[in-house]
Kinemage of the C-alpha trace (Angstrom):
@kinemage 1
@onewidth
@group {chain A} dominant
@subgroup {mainchain}
@vectorlist {calphas} color= white
{ca met a 1} P -14.886 -3.609 0.753
{ca ser a 2} L -11.773 -2.987 -1.271
{ca asp a 3} L -10.295 0.479 -0.814
{ca ser a 4} L -6.875 0.784 -2.379
{ca ile a 5} L -4.154 3.371 -2.871
{ca his a 6} L -1.697 2.991 -5.749
{ca leu a 7} L 1.653 4.802 -5.636
{ca gln a 8} L 4.726 4.708 -7.821
{ca arg a 9} L 8.193 6.202 -8.026
{ca ile a 10} L 10.017 6.394 -11.340
{ca asn a 11} L 13.530 7.834 -11.638
{ca pro a 12} L 15.196 6.898 -14.953
{ca ala a 13} L 18.546 8.372 -13.876
{ca leu a 14} L 18.748 5.849 -11.014
{ca asn a 15} L 16.982 3.043 -12.945
{ca gln a 16} L 14.135 3.060 -10.388
{ca arg a 17} L 10.636 1.930 -11.357
{ca arg a 18} L 8.821 1.023 -8.146
{ca phe a 19} L 5.211 0.567 -7.108
{ca tyr a 20} L 3.475 0.450 -3.749
{ca arg a 21} L -0.161 -0.617 -3.267
{ca ile a 22} L -2.132 -0.427 -0.007
{ca cys a 23} L -5.518 -2.197 0.035
{ca leu a 24} L -8.142 -2.750 2.719
{ca gln a 25} L -9.917 -6.121 2.746
{ca ala a 26} L -12.555 -7.438 5.139
{ca asn a 27} L -11.545 -10.712 6.788
{ca leu a 28} L -13.623 -13.652 8.007
{ca phe a 29} L -13.318 -12.658 11.681
{ca gly a 30} L -15.114 -9.302 11.445
{ca gly a 31} L -11.949 -7.237 11.199
{ca val a 32} L -10.155 -5.576 8.336
{ca asp a 33} L -6.759 -6.461 6.884
{ca val a 34} L -4.320 -3.977 5.390
{ca trp a 35} L -2.624 -5.543 2.362
{ca arg a 36} L 0.683 -3.919 1.355
{ca glu a 37} L 2.277 -4.906 -1.922
{ca trp a 38} L 5.494 -3.374 -3.244
{ca gly a 39} L 8.272 -4.004 -5.728
{ca arg a 40} L 9.635 -3.157 -9.135
{ca ile a 41} L 7.051 -2.302 -11.797
{ca gly a 42} L 6.532 -5.384 -13.960
{ca ser a 43} L 7.458 -7.882 -11.228
{ca pro a 44} L 5.096 -9.684 -8.841
{ca gly a 45} L 6.469 -7.828 -5.812
{ca arg a 46} L 6.173 -8.679 -2.144
{ca leu a 47} L 3.033 -8.843 -0.010
{ca arg a 48} L 2.456 -8.236 3.691
{ca ile a 49} L -0.951 -8.573 5.373
{ca glu a 50} L -1.592 -6.787 8.682
{ca pro a 51} L -4.824 -7.427 10.619
{ca cys a 52} L -6.743 -4.521 12.189
{ca ala a 53} L -9.634 -4.574 14.623
{ca asp a 54} L -11.928 -2.269 12.647
{ca val a 55} L -12.215 -0.071 9.563
{ca arg a 56} L -11.173 3.100 11.420
{ca glu a 57} L -7.879 1.582 12.542
{ca ala a 58} L -7.230 0.156 9.065
{ca arg a 59} L -7.877 3.517 7.356
{ca glu a 60} L -5.548 5.291 9.806
{ca arg a 61} L -2.783 2.769 9.103
{ca gln a 62} L -3.383 3.068 5.357
{ca gly a 63} L -3.131 6.872 5.572
{ca arg a 64} L 0.094 6.779 7.613
{ca leu a 65} L 1.703 4.322 5.190
{ca ala a 66} L 0.712 6.384 2.144
{ca ala a 67} L 1.951 9.632 3.720
{ca gly a 68} L 5.312 8.048 4.462
{ca lys a 69} L 5.700 6.854 0.879
{ca ile a 70} L 4.733 10.275 -0.508
{ca arg a 71} L 7.426 11.858 1.686
{ca arg a 72} L 9.914 9.446 0.099
{ca gly a 73} L 9.068 10.560 -3.429
{ca tyr a 74} L 6.219 8.266 -4.478
{ca val a 75} L 3.317 9.842 -6.375
{ca leu a 76} L -0.346 8.929 -6.083
{ca leu a 77} L -1.900 7.376 -9.196
């Protein structure tokens, strides 16, 4: 399983070129991890992994994170 959402925000006037990626990955313990990666486009970025008990919980977290980024001006790719 590898569901992912790719977002980006580009504003040349403010010299902003940012990306945000939210992926779901199955882990070895029967749960699902939410992988969040963000940073400037062209750089490696930062990574945070959050464990979830099941796919439903992981998809809800993924949806909340994406909605928050869209409210802040990111666009879905």
